[in-house]
C-alpha positions as CSV (number, residue, x, y, z in Angstrom):
1,M,132.8,90.6,95.2
2,R,136.0,90.2,93.2
3,K,137.9,90.7,96.4
4,N,136.1,87.7,97.9
5,S,136.9,85.4,95.0
6,V,140.6,86.4,94.8
7,L,141.6,86.0,98.4
8,A,141.6,82.7,100.2
9,L,139.6,83.7,103.3
10,D,138.1,81.8,106.1
11,S,134.4,81.1,105.5
12,R,133.2,83.4,108.3
13,Y,135.2,86.3,106.7
14,A,133.8,85.5,103.3
15,T,130.3,85.6,104.8
16,M,131.0,88.9,106.4
17,I,132.2,90.4,103.1
18,E,129.1,89.1,101.3
19,N,126.8,90.4,104.0
20,A,128.4,93.9,103.8
21,Y,128.2,93.9,100.0
22,Y,124.5,92.9,99.9
23,Y,123.7,95.3,102.7
24,S,125.2,98.3,100.9
25,N,124.1,97.2,97.4
26,P,120.9,95.0,97.7
27,P,119.8,93.1,94.6
28,T,116.8,94.3,92.6
29,D,113.5,92.4,92.5
30,T,114.3,90.9,89.1
31,Q,117.6,89.5,90.3
32,R,115.9,88.0,93.4
33,G,113.2,86.3,91.3
34,G,110.4,88.5,92.4
35,G,109.7,89.8,89.0
36,P,106.8,92.0,88.1
37,H,104.4,90.2,90.3
38,A,106.2,91.0,93.6
39,A,103.9,94.0,94.5
40,V,100.2,93.6,93.8
41,K,98.5,96.9,93.0
42,R,95.0,96.8,94.5
43,P,92.3,99.6,94.4
44,A,92.0,101.7,97.5
45,M,88.6,100.1,98.5
46,H,90.2,96.7,98.4
47,E,93.1,97.8,100.5
48,Y,90.6,99.4,103.0
49,I,88.6,96.2,103.3
50,R,91.7,94.1,103.7
51,R,92.9,96.4,106.4
52,L,89.6,96.3,108.2
53,L,89.4,92.5,108.2
54,Y,93.0,91.5,108.6
55,K,94.6,94.2,110.7
56,D,91.8,96.1,112.6
57,L,89.5,93.3,113.5
58,N,90.0,92.0,117.1
59,K,87.9,91.5,120.2
60,T,87.8,95.1,121.2
61,T,87.0,96.6,117.7
62,I,84.3,94.2,116.5
63,E,81.5,96.8,116.6
64,R,83.4,99.5,114.8
65,V,84.5,97.1,112.1
66,L,81.0,95.7,111.7
67,R,79.6,99.2,111.4
68,Q,82.2,100.0,108.6
69,M,81.4,96.7,106.8
70,R,77.7,97.4,106.8
71,K,78.3,100.8,105.1
72,L,80.0,99.1,102.1
73,D,78.2,98.7,98.8
74,W,77.5,94.9,98.8
75,D,75.9,95.0,95.4
76,N,79.0,96.3,93.7
77,S,80.8,93.6,91.9
78,E,84.2,95.3,92.2
79,V,84.1,95.2,96.0
80,C,86.1,92.2,97.2
81,V,84.2,91.8,100.5
82,T,83.0,88.3,99.7
83,V,86.4,87.2,98.6
84,C,88.1,88.5,101.7
85,L,85.4,86.9,103.9
86,I,85.8,83.6,102.1
87,C,89.5,83.5,102.9
88,V,89.0,83.1,106.6
89,M,92.3,81.2,107.0
90,L,94.1,84.5,106.8
91,I,92.3,86.0,109.8
């Protein structure tokens, strides 16, 4: 990036140098502002339920997804089925 600041380049060349620099050396999450909350670590059961509801559920797989949802333990407080079903705006 020192090369970019020393030379008086056209704006498109400066942009090309910046793009090449950030492509070869991307900033870390802390530099981008992502911080420690960038990746949410969920339990495997939560990930499975989210995959069923948000990715697998469509018109052709309704019966299979319903069958898998019925097999879940609905009395378990750790299962996030109700939370995922409440957030219908994401479906």
